[in-house]
C-alpha positions in Angstrom: -7.4 -28.8 4.3 -11.2 -29.4 3.9 -12.7 -26.8 1.7 -14.4 -23.9 3.6 -16.6 -21.5 1.8 -17.2 -19.2 4.8 -14.4 -17.9 7.1 -13.7 -15.5 9.9 -10.5 -13.6 9.4 -8.6 -11.5 11.9 -6.1 -9.1 10.4 -3.5 -6.7 11.8 -0.6 -4.6 10.5 2.0 -2.5 12.3 5.1 -0.6 11.8 7.7 0.2 14.4 8.5 3.8 14.1 5.7 4.8 11.7 7.3 4.7 9.3 9.6 1.9 10.2 9.8 -1.8 9.8 6.3 -3.1 9.2 4.5 -6.5 9.0 1.0 -7.8 8.5 -0.8 -10.9 9.6 -3.9 -12.9 8.9 -5.5 -15.5 11.1 -8.3 -17.4 9.3 -10.9 -19.5 11.1 -13.7 -21.8 10.0 -17.2 -21.6 11.3 -16.2 -23.7 14.4 -13.6 -21.0 15.2 -10.8 -23.5 14.4 -7.7 -21.9 12.8 -7.4 -23.1 9.3 -4.4 -21.0 8.2 -2.2 -18.2 9.3 -0.1 -16.0 7.0 2.1 -13.1 7.7 4.5 -10.9 5.7 7.4 -8.7 6.6 7.0 -5.4 4.7 10.2 -3.6 5.2 9.9 0.2 5.9 6.3 1.4 5.7 3.6 3.2 7.7 1.1 1.6 10.1 -1.7 2.4 7.7 0.1 0.7 4.9 0.7 -2.3 7.0 -3.0 -2.5 7.9 -4.0 -2.2 4.2 -1.4 -4.9 3.4 -3.1 -7.2 6.0 -6.5 -6.8 4.3 -4.9 -7.4 0.9 -3.2 -10.5 2.2 -6.5 -11.8 3.6 -8.1 -11.5 0.1 -5.2 -13.2 -1.6 -5.2 -16.1 0.8 -9.0 -16.4 0.7 -8.9 -16.6 -3.1 -6.3 -19.3 -3.0 -8.4 -21.4 -0.7 -11.6 -20.9 -2.7 -13.4 -19.1 0.1 -16.6 -17.3 -1.0 -17.9 -15.5 2.2 -15.5 -13.5 4.3 -16.1 -12.0 7.8 -13.0 -9.8 8.4 -12.2 -8.2 11.8 -9.6 -5.5 12.2 -8.6 -3.2 15.0 -8.0 -0.4 12.6 -11.1 1.8 12.5 -9.6 3.9 9.8 -9.0 0.9 7.5 -12.6 -0.4 8.1 -14.2 3.0 7.5 -12.1 3.7 4.5 -12.9 0.2 3.0 -16.7 0.7 3.4 -16.4 4.3 2.0 -17.3 6.2 5.2 -13.9 7.9 5.3 -12.1 9.5 2.4 -8.5 8.2 1.6 -6.2 11.2 1.2 -2.8 9.4 0.8 -2.2 8.5 -2.9 -0.4 5.3 -2.2 -3.1 4.1 0.2 -5.8 5.2 -2.4 -4.0 3.0 -5.1 -3.7 0.1 -2.7 -7.4 0.4 -1.8 -8.2 0.3 -5.5 -6.3 -3.1 -5.8 -8.2 -4.3 -2.6 -11.5 -3.3 -4.0 -10.8 -5.1 -7.3 -9.7 -8.2 -5.4 -12.8 -8.1 -3.3 -15.0 -8.6 -6.4 -13.8 -12.3 -6.4 -16.1 -13.1 -3.4 -19.8 -13.5 -3.0 -19.8 -11.4 0.2 -17.3 -9.6 2.4 -18.2 -8.1 5.8 -15.6 -6.1 7.6 -15.9 -4.9 11.2 -13.9 -2.9 13.6 -13.0 -4.7 16.8 -11.2 -3.6 19.9 -7.5 -4.3 20.0 -7.8 -6.8 22.8 -10.0 -9.0 20.7 -7.3 -9.1 18.0 -4.5 -10.5 20.1 -3.6 -13.5 17.8 -3.0 -11.3 14.8 -1.2 -8.6 16.8 1.0 -11.3 18.4 1.9 -12.6 14.9 2.8 -9.2 13.6 5.1 -8.6 16.6 6.7 -12.0 16.1 7.4 -11.2 12.5 8.9 -7.8 13.5 11.0 -9.4 16.3 12.4 -12.0 14.0 13.5 -9.3 11.4 16.2 -7.5 13.1 17.7 -6.1 10.0 20.4 -3.6 9.0 19.3 -0.3 7.5 20.6 -1.4 4.1 18.5 -4.7 4.2 15.4 -2.8 5.2 16.0 -0.3 2.4 16.4 -3.1 -0.1 13.1 -4.8 1.0 11.2 -1.5 0.8 12.5 -0.9 -2.7 11.4 -4.4 -3.8 8.0 -3.9 -2.2 7.6 -0.5 -4.0 8.5 -2.3 -7.3 5.9 -4.9 -6.6 3.3 -2.3 -5.5 3.7 -0.6 -8.9 3.0 -3.9 -10.6 -0.2 -4.4 -8.3 1.3 -7.6 -6.9 2.1 -7.0 -3.3 2.6 -10.5 -2.2 
């Protein structure tokens, strides 16, 4: 892949059941609106908000690996966007801790702009989240095991 210093990133996260099986997705595009990478993760049992936060965290991790310096991030979660920019307070301790990790990761970039967009403008990331969830028809024991592993990783501040 040709090195890209500036990207547009569409992120989404979702959980079926809230809490329920969750997933997050990242679609990264260059300045010509060509997809340069797509990443997604199955998260196990989590809330919608945790899945949205995880999508932002994954976007930062992927961007760092690719050497990106300028990020323009689009999310259909108004709550996530407003909490990231500090307009809304974060009440949930787990999300507050995850936002701390995200803020620390965000210091690796020259500039990050994050914007709220309507859900219908985020169809690719949404489709990817649903495809991940559809492919992970798991037993309750498997879901519980993944959730426990994710919690252990979260405590170590290495979600992915």
